[in-house]
NUZA-452523 format. One record per residue (C-alpha): y, z, x; residue in one letter; residue number from 1; chain. Coordinates in steps of 0.5 Angstrom, whole numbers, plus 500, padded with zeros to 3 digits. Last residue first. Layout:
REM residues N
<y:Y	z:Z	x:X	rest:a	nr:NUM	kette:A>
...
END
This chain:
REM residues 348
<y:500	z:523	x:501	rest:r	nr:348	kette:A>
<y:496	z:516	x:498	rest:a	nr:347	kette:A>
<y:502	z:515	x:494	rest:s	nr:346	kette:A>
<y:506	z:514	x:500	rest:v	nr:345	kette:A>
<y:503	z:507	x:500	rest:d	nr:344	kette:A>
<y:507	z:503	x:506	rest:v	nr:343	kette:A>
<y:506	z:496	x:506	rest:v	nr:342	kette:A>
<y:505	z:491	x:512	rest:s	nr:341	kette:A>
<y:506	z:483	x:512	rest:d	nr:340	kette:A>
<y:505	z:478	x:517	rest:v	nr:339	kette:A>
<y:501	z:482	x:523	rest:v	nr:338	kette:A>
<y:499	z:478	x:528	rest:s	nr:337	kette:A>
<y:491	z:476	x:530	rest:y	nr:336	kette:A>
<y:490	z:471	x:536	rest:k	nr:335	kette:A>
<y:486	z:465	x:537	rest:g	nr:334	kette:A>
<y:492	z:460	x:536	rest:g	nr:333	kette:A>
<y:493	z:464	x:529	rest:q	nr:332	kette:A>
<y:489	z:469	x:526	rest:l	nr:331	kette:A>
<y:492	z:473	x:520	rest:v	nr:330	kette:A>
<y:493	z:480	x:519	rest:l	nr:329	kette:A>
<y:495	z:483	x:513	rest:t	nr:328	kette:A>
<y:497	z:491	x:513	rest:a	nr:327	kette:A>
<y:496	z:496	x:509	rest:v	nr:326	kette:A>
<y:500	z:503	x:511	rest:l	nr:325	kette:A>
<y:498	z:509	x:508	rest:t	nr:324	kette:A>
<y:502	z:515	x:508	rest:a	nr:323	kette:A>
<y:500	z:522	x:511	rest:g	nr:322	kette:A>
<y:493	z:525	x:512	rest:t	nr:321	kette:A>
<y:487	z:523	x:516	rest:p	nr:320	kette:A>
<y:480	z:527	x:515	rest:r	nr:319	kette:A>
<y:476	z:524	x:521	rest:p	nr:318	kette:A>
<y:483	z:523	x:525	rest:g	nr:317	kette:A>
<y:490	z:523	x:523	rest:g	nr:316	kette:A>
<y:495	z:518	x:521	rest:l	nr:315	kette:A>
<y:492	z:513	x:516	rest:r	nr:314	kette:A>
<y:491	z:505	x:517	rest:l	nr:313	kette:A>
<y:489	z:500	x:511	rest:r	nr:312	kette:A>
<y:488	z:493	x:515	rest:a	nr:311	kette:A>
<y:487	z:487	x:511	rest:k	nr:310	kette:A>
<y:484	z:481	x:515	rest:a	nr:309	kette:A>
<y:485	z:474	x:515	rest:a	nr:308	kette:A>
<y:482	z:467	x:519	rest:t	nr:307	kette:A>
<y:475	z:470	x:519	rest:p	nr:306	kette:A>
<y:471	z:467	x:524	rest:p	nr:305	kette:A>
<y:468	z:460	x:522	rest:g	nr:304	kette:A>
<y:461	z:459	x:519	rest:a	nr:303	kette:A>
<y:463	z:459	x:512	rest:m	nr:302	kette:A>
<y:469	z:454	x:513	rest:d	nr:301	kette:A>
<y:473	z:456	x:507	rest:a	nr:300	kette:A>
<y:471	z:452	x:500	rest:a	nr:299	kette:A>
<y:477	z:449	x:497	rest:i	nr:298	kette:A>
<y:476	z:450	x:489	rest:l	nr:297	kette:A>
<y:478	z:444	x:484	rest:g	nr:296	kette:A>
<y:472	z:446	x:480	rest:t	nr:295	kette:A>
<y:469	z:439	x:481	rest:g	nr:294	kette:A>
<y:465	z:440	x:487	rest:a	nr:293	kette:A>
<y:465	z:448	x:489	rest:t	nr:292	kette:A>
<y:458	z:449	x:489	rest:w	nr:291	kette:A>
<y:456	z:443	x:493	rest:q	nr:290	kette:A>
<y:461	z:445	x:498	rest:q	nr:289	kette:A>
<y:459	z:452	x:499	rest:a	nr:288	kette:A>
<y:452	z:450	x:499	rest:l	nr:287	kette:A>
<y:454	z:445	x:505	rest:a	nr:286	kette:A>
<y:458	z:450	x:508	rest:a	nr:285	kette:A>
<y:452	z:455	x:508	rest:t	nr:284	kette:A>
<y:452	z:461	x:504	rest:i	nr:283	kette:A>
<y:448	z:466	x:508	rest:s	nr:282	kette:A>
<y:442	z:470	x:505	rest:t	nr:281	kette:A>
<y:443	z:476	x:501	rest:g	nr:280	kette:A>
<y:439	z:473	x:495	rest:s	nr:279	kette:A>
<y:444	z:477	x:490	rest:r	nr:278	kette:A>
<y:450	z:473	x:492	rest:r	nr:277	kette:A>
<y:447	z:466	x:491	rest:m	nr:276	kette:A>
<y:444	z:469	x:485	rest:t	nr:275	kette:A>
<y:451	z:471	x:482	rest:a	nr:274	kette:A>
<y:454	z:464	x:485	rest:l	nr:273	kette:A>
<y:449	z:460	x:481	rest:r	nr:272	kette:A>
<y:450	z:464	x:474	rest:q	nr:271	kette:A>
<y:458	z:464	x:475	rest:l	nr:270	kette:A>
<y:457	z:456	x:476	rest:h	nr:269	kette:A>
<y:453	z:455	x:470	rest:d	nr:268	kette:A>
<y:457	z:459	x:466	rest:d	nr:267	kette:A>
<y:463	z:454	x:468	rest:t	nr:266	kette:A>
<y:468	z:454	x:473	rest:l	nr:265	kette:A>
<y:475	z:451	x:473	rest:n	nr:264	kette:A>
<y:478	z:454	x:479	rest:g	nr:263	kette:A>
<y:484	z:458	x:482	rest:l	nr:262	kette:A>
<y:483	z:464	x:477	rest:t	nr:261	kette:A>
<y:476	z:464	x:476	rest:q	nr:260	kette:A>
<y:475	z:464	x:483	rest:l	nr:259	kette:A>
<y:480	z:470	x:483	rest:l	nr:258	kette:A>
<y:476	z:474	x:478	rest:v	nr:257	kette:A>
<y:470	z:472	x:482	rest:v	nr:256	kette:A>
<y:472	z:476	x:488	rest:p	nr:255	kette:A>
<y:472	z:472	x:494	rest:t	nr:254	kette:A>
<y:467	z:475	x:499	rest:t	nr:253	kette:A>
<y:461	z:471	x:499	rest:d	nr:252	kette:A>
<y:463	z:464	x:496	rest:l	nr:251	kette:A>
<y:469	z:464	x:501	rest:r	nr:250	kette:A>
<y:476	z:461	x:498	rest:v	nr:249	kette:A>
<y:481	z:457	x:501	rest:k	nr:248	kette:A>
<y:488	z:458	x:498	rest:r	nr:247	kette:A>
<y:491	z:461	x:504	rest:n	nr:246	kette:A>
<y:499	z:461	x:506	rest:k	nr:245	kette:A>
<y:497	z:467	x:510	rest:t	nr:244	kette:A>
<y:504	z:471	x:509	rest:g	nr:243	kette:A>
<y:503	z:475	x:502	rest:v	nr:242	kette:A>
<y:496	z:477	x:500	rest:v	nr:241	kette:A>
<y:493	z:478	x:493	rest:l	nr:240	kette:A>
<y:487	z:481	x:490	rest:l	nr:239	kette:A>
<y:487	z:488	x:493	rest:d	nr:238	kette:A>
<y:495	z:489	x:491	rest:q	nr:237	kette:A>
<y:493	z:485	x:484	rest:l	nr:236	kette:A>
<y:489	z:491	x:482	rest:g	nr:235	kette:A>
<y:481	z:491	x:482	rest:v	nr:234	kette:A>
<y:477	z:495	x:476	rest:p	nr:233	kette:A>
<y:482	z:493	x:471	rest:v	nr:232	kette:A>
<y:479	z:495	x:464	rest:q	nr:231	kette:A>
<y:475	z:501	x:467	rest:t	nr:230	kette:A>
<y:481	z:503	x:471	rest:t	nr:229	kette:A>
<y:482	z:503	x:479	rest:g	nr:228	kette:A>
<y:487	z:497	x:478	rest:g	nr:227	kette:A>
<y:494	z:498	x:482	rest:r	nr:226	kette:A>
<y:498	z:493	x:480	rest:v	nr:225	kette:A>
<y:495	z:491	x:473	rest:l	nr:224	kette:A>
<y:495	z:499	x:472	rest:s	nr:223	kette:A>
<y:502	z:499	x:474	rest:r	nr:222	kette:A>
<y:505	z:494	x:469	rest:p	nr:221	kette:A>
<y:508	z:488	x:472	rest:i	nr:220	kette:A>
<y:515	z:487	x:469	rest:e	nr:219	kette:A>
<y:518	z:493	x:474	rest:n	nr:218	kette:A>
<y:517	z:489	x:480	rest:w	nr:217	kette:A>
<y:515	z:494	x:486	rest:d	nr:216	kette:A>
<y:508	z:490	x:486	rest:t	nr:215	kette:A>
<y:511	z:483	x:488	rest:l	nr:214	kette:A>
<y:517	z:486	x:493	rest:e	nr:213	kette:A>
<y:512	z:490	x:496	rest:r	nr:212	kette:A>
<y:507	z:484	x:497	rest:m	nr:211	kette:A>
<y:512	z:482	x:502	rest:s	nr:210	kette:A>
<y:516	z:476	x:504	rest:s	nr:209	kette:A>
<y:516	z:473	x:497	rest:f	nr:208	kette:A>
<y:517	z:466	x:496	rest:g	nr:207	kette:A>
<y:518	z:460	x:500	rest:t	nr:206	kette:A>
<y:525	z:462	x:503	rest:t	nr:205	kette:A>
<y:532	z:460	x:502	rest:g	nr:204	kette:A>
<y:534	z:468	x:501	rest:r	nr:203	kette:A>
<y:537	z:468	x:494	rest:a	nr:202	kette:A>
<y:534	z:461	x:492	rest:d	nr:201	kette:A>
<y:527	z:463	x:494	rest:m	nr:200	kette:A>
<y:528	z:470	x:491	rest:v	nr:199	kette:A>
<y:530	z:467	x:484	rest:r	nr:198	kette:A>
<y:525	z:462	x:484	rest:n	nr:197	kette:A>
<y:519	z:468	x:485	rest:k	nr:196	kette:A>
<y:523	z:472	x:479	rest:f	nr:195	kette:A>
<y:522	z:466	x:475	rest:e	nr:194	kette:A>
<y:515	z:464	x:477	rest:m	nr:193	kette:A>
<y:513	z:472	x:475	rest:t	nr:192	kette:A>
<y:517	z:471	x:469	rest:l	nr:191	kette:A>
<y:513	z:465	x:467	rest:l	nr:190	kette:A>
<y:507	z:468	x:468	rest:a	nr:189	kette:A>
<y:508	z:475	x:465	rest:l	nr:188	kette:A>
<y:510	z:471	x:458	rest:e	nr:187	kette:A>
<y:503	z:467	x:459	rest:r	nr:186	kette:A>
<y:500	z:474	x:460	rest:a	nr:185	kette:A>
<y:503	z:477	x:454	rest:r	nr:184	kette:A>
<y:501	z:471	x:449	rest:e	nr:183	kette:A>
<y:494	z:472	x:452	rest:p	nr:182	kette:A>
<y:493	z:479	x:452	rest:a	nr:181	kette:A>
<y:493	z:482	x:459	rest:t	nr:180	kette:A>
<y:486	z:484	x:461	rest:g	nr:179	kette:A>
<y:485	z:482	x:468	rest:l	nr:178	kette:A>
<y:483	z:476	x:466	rest:l	nr:177	kette:A>
<y:489	z:474	x:462	rest:a	nr:176	kette:A>
<y:493	z:476	x:468	rest:f	nr:175	kette:A>
<y:490	z:472	x:473	rest:l	nr:174	kette:A>
<y:489	z:466	x:468	rest:r	nr:173	kette:A>
<y:497	z:466	x:467	rest:e	nr:172	kette:A>
<y:498	z:467	x:474	rest:w	nr:171	kette:A>
<y:494	z:461	x:475	rest:e	nr:170	kette:A>
<y:498	z:457	x:470	rest:q	nr:169	kette:A>
<y:504	z:459	x:473	rest:a	nr:168	kette:A>
<y:502	z:456	x:480	rest:t	nr:167	kette:A>
<y:499	z:461	x:485	rest:l	nr:166	kette:A>
<y:502	z:459	x:493	rest:d	nr:165	kette:A>
<y:506	z:465	x:494	rest:n	nr:164	kette:A>
<y:501	z:470	x:492	rest:a	nr:163	kette:A>
<y:497	z:468	x:498	rest:d	nr:162	kette:A>
<y:490	z:467	x:496	rest:p	nr:161	kette:A>
<y:484	z:472	x:498	rest:l	nr:160	kette:A>
<y:478	z:469	x:501	rest:g	nr:159	kette:A>
<y:480	z:470	x:509	rest:s	nr:158	kette:A>
<y:481	z:477	x:507	rest:a	nr:157	kette:A>
<y:476	z:481	x:511	rest:d	nr:156	kette:A>
<y:476	z:488	x:511	rest:q	nr:155	kette:A>
<y:478	z:493	x:516	rest:l	nr:154	kette:A>
<y:479	z:501	x:515	rest:e	nr:153	kette:A>
<y:483	z:504	x:520	rest:v	nr:152	kette:A>
<y:484	z:511	x:522	rest:t	nr:151	kette:A>
<y:490	z:514	x:527	rest:f	nr:150	kette:A>
<y:490	z:519	x:532	rest:p	nr:149	kette:A>
<y:497	z:521	x:535	rest:q	nr:148	kette:A>
<y:498	z:523	x:542	rest:r	nr:147	kette:A>
<y:500	z:517	x:545	rest:g	nr:146	kette:A>
<y:497	z:512	x:540	rest:l	nr:145	kette:A>
<y:490	z:514	x:539	rest:t	nr:144	kette:A>
<y:484	z:511	x:536	rest:a	nr:143	kette:A>
<y:479	z:511	x:530	rest:e	nr:142	kette:A>
<y:475	z:505	x:527	rest:y	nr:141	kette:A>
<y:472	z:504	x:520	rest:r	nr:140	kette:A>
<y:469	z:497	x:518	rest:a	nr:139	kette:A>
<y:469	z:495	x:510	rest:t	nr:138	kette:A>
<y:465	z:491	x:506	rest:p	nr:137	kette:A>
<y:468	z:490	x:499	rest:t	nr:136	kette:A>
<y:463	z:492	x:493	rest:t	nr:135	kette:A>
<y:461	z:487	x:488	rest:g	nr:134	kette:A>
<y:454	z:491	x:486	rest:a	nr:133	kette:A>
<y:450	z:485	x:487	rest:a	nr:132	kette:A>
<y:453	z:483	x:494	rest:a	nr:131	kette:A>
<y:452	z:491	x:496	rest:a	nr:130	kette:A>
<y:445	z:490	x:494	rest:a	nr:129	kette:A>
<y:444	z:484	x:498	rest:a	nr:128	kette:A>
<y:447	z:486	x:504	rest:t	nr:127	kette:A>
<y:443	z:493	x:504	rest:g	nr:126	kette:A>
<y:442	z:493	x:512	rest:r	nr:125	kette:A>
<y:447	z:488	x:515	rest:s	nr:124	kette:A>
<y:450	z:493	x:519	rest:s	nr:123	kette:A>
<y:457	z:496	x:518	rest:p	nr:122	kette:A>
<y:461	z:496	x:524	rest:a	nr:121	kette:A>
<y:462	z:502	x:528	rest:t	nr:120	kette:A>
<y:467	z:506	x:531	rest:g	nr:119	kette:A>
<y:468	z:511	x:525	rest:p	nr:118	kette:A>
<y:461	z:512	x:522	rest:a	nr:117	kette:A>
<y:458	z:510	x:515	rest:a	nr:116	kette:A>
<y:461	z:503	x:515	rest:a	nr:115	kette:A>
<y:462	z:500	x:508	rest:p	nr:114	kette:A>
<y:456	z:496	x:506	rest:p	nr:113	kette:A>
<y:455	z:489	x:508	rest:a	nr:112	kette:A>
<y:456	z:483	x:503	rest:g	nr:111	kette:A>
<y:460	z:479	x:508	rest:p	nr:110	kette:A>
<y:459	z:482	x:515	rest:e	nr:109	kette:A>
<y:464	z:487	x:517	rest:p	nr:108	kette:A>
<y:471	z:485	x:521	rest:l	nr:107	kette:A>
<y:470	z:487	x:529	rest:r	nr:106	kette:A>
<y:473	z:492	x:533	rest:w	nr:105	kette:A>
<y:470	z:492	x:540	rest:l	nr:104	kette:A>
<y:467	z:498	x:544	rest:p	nr:103	kette:A>
<y:465	z:494	x:550	rest:w	nr:102	kette:A>
<y:458	z:497	x:553	rest:n	nr:101	kette:A>
<y:454	z:492	x:550	rest:r	nr:100	kette:A>
<y:459	z:486	x:551	rest:r	nr:99	kette:A>
<y:459	z:488	x:559	rest:v	nr:98	kette:A>
<y:451	z:489	x:559	rest:e	nr:97	kette:A>
<y:450	z:482	x:555	rest:e	nr:96	kette:A>
<y:454	z:478	x:560	rest:p	nr:95	kette:A>
<y:460	z:475	x:558	rest:l	nr:94	kette:A>
<y:459	z:468	x:554	rest:p	nr:93	kette:A>
<y:461	z:462	x:559	rest:p	nr:92	kette:A>
<y:465	z:460	x:555	rest:n	nr:91	kette:A>
<y:468	z:466	x:551	rest:a	nr:90	kette:A>
<y:469	z:465	x:543	rest:g	nr:89	kette:A>
<y:466	z:472	x:542	rest:a	nr:88	kette:A>
<y:470	z:475	x:547	rest:v	nr:87	kette:A>
<y:476	z:472	x:545	rest:a	nr:86	kette:A>
<y:475	z:474	x:538	rest:s	nr:85	kette:A>
<y:474	z:481	x:540	rest:a	nr:84	kette:A>
<y:480	z:481	x:544	rest:v	nr:83	kette:A>
<y:484	z:479	x:538	rest:g	nr:82	kette:A>
<y:481	z:484	x:533	rest:l	nr:81	kette:A>
<y:483	z:489	x:538	rest:q	nr:80	kette:A>
<y:490	z:486	x:539	rest:l	nr:79	kette:A>
<y:491	z:486	x:531	rest:a	nr:78	kette:A>
<y:489	z:493	x:531	rest:t	nr:77	kette:A>
<y:494	z:495	x:536	rest:y	nr:76	kette:A>
<y:500	z:492	x:532	rest:a	nr:75	kette:A>
<y:498	z:495	x:526	rest:a	nr:74	kette:A>
<y:498	z:502	x:530	rest:a	nr:73	kette:A>
<y:505	z:500	x:532	rest:s	nr:72	kette:A>
<y:507	z:499	x:525	rest:q	nr:71	kette:A>
<y:503	z:506	x:523	rest:l	nr:70	kette:A>
<y:507	z:510	x:529	rest:v	nr:69	kette:A>
<y:514	z:507	x:526	rest:y	nr:68	kette:A>
<y:512	z:509	x:519	rest:g	nr:67	kette:A>
<y:510	z:516	x:521	rest:e	nr:66	kette:A>
<y:517	z:517	x:525	rest:q	nr:65	kette:A>
<y:521	z:514	x:519	rest:l	nr:64	kette:A>
<y:517	z:519	x:514	rest:a	nr:63	kette:A>
<y:518	z:525	x:518	rest:e	nr:62	kette:A>
<y:525	z:523	x:519	rest:k	nr:61	kette:A>
<y:526	z:523	x:511	rest:e	nr:60	kette:A>
<y:522	z:529	x:511	rest:r	nr:59	kette:A>
<y:527	z:533	x:515	rest:a	nr:58	kette:A>
<y:533	z:530	x:512	rest:l	nr:57	kette:A>
<y:530	z:532	x:505	rest:l	nr:56	kette:A>
<y:529	z:539	x:508	rest:q	nr:55	kette:A>
<y:536	z:539	x:511	rest:a	nr:54	kette:A>
<y:539	z:537	x:505	rest:d	nr:53	kette:A>
<y:535	z:543	x:501	rest:l	nr:52	kette:A>
<y:538	z:548	x:506	rest:r	nr:51	kette:A>
<y:545	z:545	x:506	rest:l	nr:50	kette:A>
<y:545	z:545	x:498	rest:s	nr:49	kette:A>
<y:542	z:553	x:498	rest:v	nr:48	kette:A>
<y:547	z:555	x:503	rest:s	nr:47	kette:A>
<y:553	z:551	x:499	rest:v	nr:46	kette:A>
<y:550	z:555	x:493	rest:g	nr:45	kette:A>
<y:550	z:561	x:496	rest:l	nr:44	kette:A>
<y:557	z:561	x:499	rest:v	nr:43	kette:A>
<y:559	z:558	x:492	rest:v	nr:42	kette:A>
<y:556	z:564	x:488	rest:t	nr:41	kette:A>
<y:559	z:569	x:494	rest:t	nr:40	kette:A>
<y:566	z:566	x:493	rest:v	nr:39	kette:A>
<y:565	z:567	x:485	rest:v	nr:38	kette:A>
<y:563	z:574	x:486	rest:a	nr:37	kette:A>
<y:568	z:576	x:491	rest:m	nr:36	kette:A>
<y:573	z:573	x:486	rest:l	nr:35	kette:A>
<y:570	z:577	x:480	rest:g	nr:34	kette:A>
<y:570	z:584	x:484	rest:l	nr:33	kette:A>
<y:577	z:583	x:487	rest:a	nr:32	kette:A>
<y:580	z:581	x:480	rest:f	nr:31	kette:A>
<y:576	z:588	x:477	rest:l	nr:30	kette:A>
<y:579	z:592	x:483	rest:l	nr:29	kette:A>
<y:586	z:589	x:481	rest:i	nr:28	kette:A>
<y:585	z:591	x:474	rest:y	nr:27	kette:A>
<y:583	z:598	x:476	rest:g	nr:26	kette:A>
<y:589	z:599	x:480	rest:r	nr:25	kette:A>
<y:593	z:597	x:474	rest:e	nr:24	kette:A>
<y:590	z:602	x:470	rest:a	nr:23	kette:A>
<y:591	z:607	x:475	rest:a	nr:22	kette:A>
<y:598	z:606	x:476	rest:g	nr:21	kette:A>
<y:599	z:606	x:468	rest:r	nr:20	kette:A>
<y:596	z:612	x:467	rest:g	nr:19	kette:A>
<y:600	z:615	x:473	rest:a	nr:18	kette:A>
<y:606	z:613	x:470	rest:r	nr:17	kette:A>
<y:604	z:616	x:463	rest:a	nr:16	kette:A>
<y:602	z:623	x:466	rest:r	nr:15	kette:A>
<y:609	z:623	x:470	rest:r	nr:14	kette:A>
<y:613	z:622	x:463	rest:q	nr:13	kette:A>
<y:609	z:627	x:460	rest:l	nr:12	kette:A>
<y:610	z:632	x:465	rest:q	nr:11	kette:A>
<y:618	z:630	x:465	rest:r	nr:10	kette:A>
<y:617	z:632	x:457	rest:t	nr:9	kette:A>
<y:614	z:638	x:459	rest:h	nr:8	kette:A>
<y:620	z:640	x:464	rest:q	nr:7	kette:A>
<y:625	z:638	x:459	rest:l	nr:6	kette:A>
<y:622	z:643	x:453	rest:t	nr:5	kette:A>
<y:622	z:649	x:458	rest:r	nr:4	kette:A>
<y:629	z:648	x:460	rest:a	nr:3	kette:A>
<y:631	z:648	x:453	rest:t	nr:2	kette:A>
<y:634	z:642	x:450	rest:m	nr:1	kette:A>
END
């Protein structure tokens, strides 16, 4: 082998070794780039997850704070109604000038239209039209707790029955009157009583502790719970309450569907009731007793003060935002107290 051939061979070997080194360096570079891509993806994923968790925690914190404020607003509303009740029953009565300058929170008169302006109860004007249309009287007020304004809409709930006091037959009637097929209404009534009995056995209570337990139960269709449809204008959440222990009815405010559920009514009863409500005149205790005779219904004291109220509270001023708290208040010993409250986040 000549020197020239040997030199050429060595050059070829050096080139081969250089090519292998470059290839190895290329593989290392690709591996490093791949590792960096994986690390970057993991870091970005963790960062996004942390941001989402932070946003979720912030929303949960906000919802929790809203809930506390709304619960306090419900207690404030109970105090305001208690003050109004005490002023109305004061003996001797407070001077007229004191009462005139004292903005008391009052429940609306039966059959009155909704209040047009915050801070004022509805007037008696339009009573007959409102009763004939079947609208629910509402009084609207605004107040501030600390720095948080809120709005409350008050309704008389004296004529609404406690859901825990309904029998299986009454549940069946109610479901049927709300448009449920007879067989399904019977099935739903039995399931509801079984559910209530399970709650009683588990907690040692008299039944549901809140309307939330009943309205969140999956067996009852959402349309029956919420209403607002042509077939079911008013749902269970607006027809029933929990915690009042009430079965008495008011002929001026109790919805007809509940009168039919709790009593044995004829077409004559319904016609006479419609006439009384359209007339716009006060329904006396004697007239109520006469109408309910033989129906199985128990008439409430028509001359007495409201024994229960529903308060729908929302945070904010004239245009409230956020969740809604629906509280049930009961008059006991001259004072109102909150016996049930349900946060309705769907109103956001």
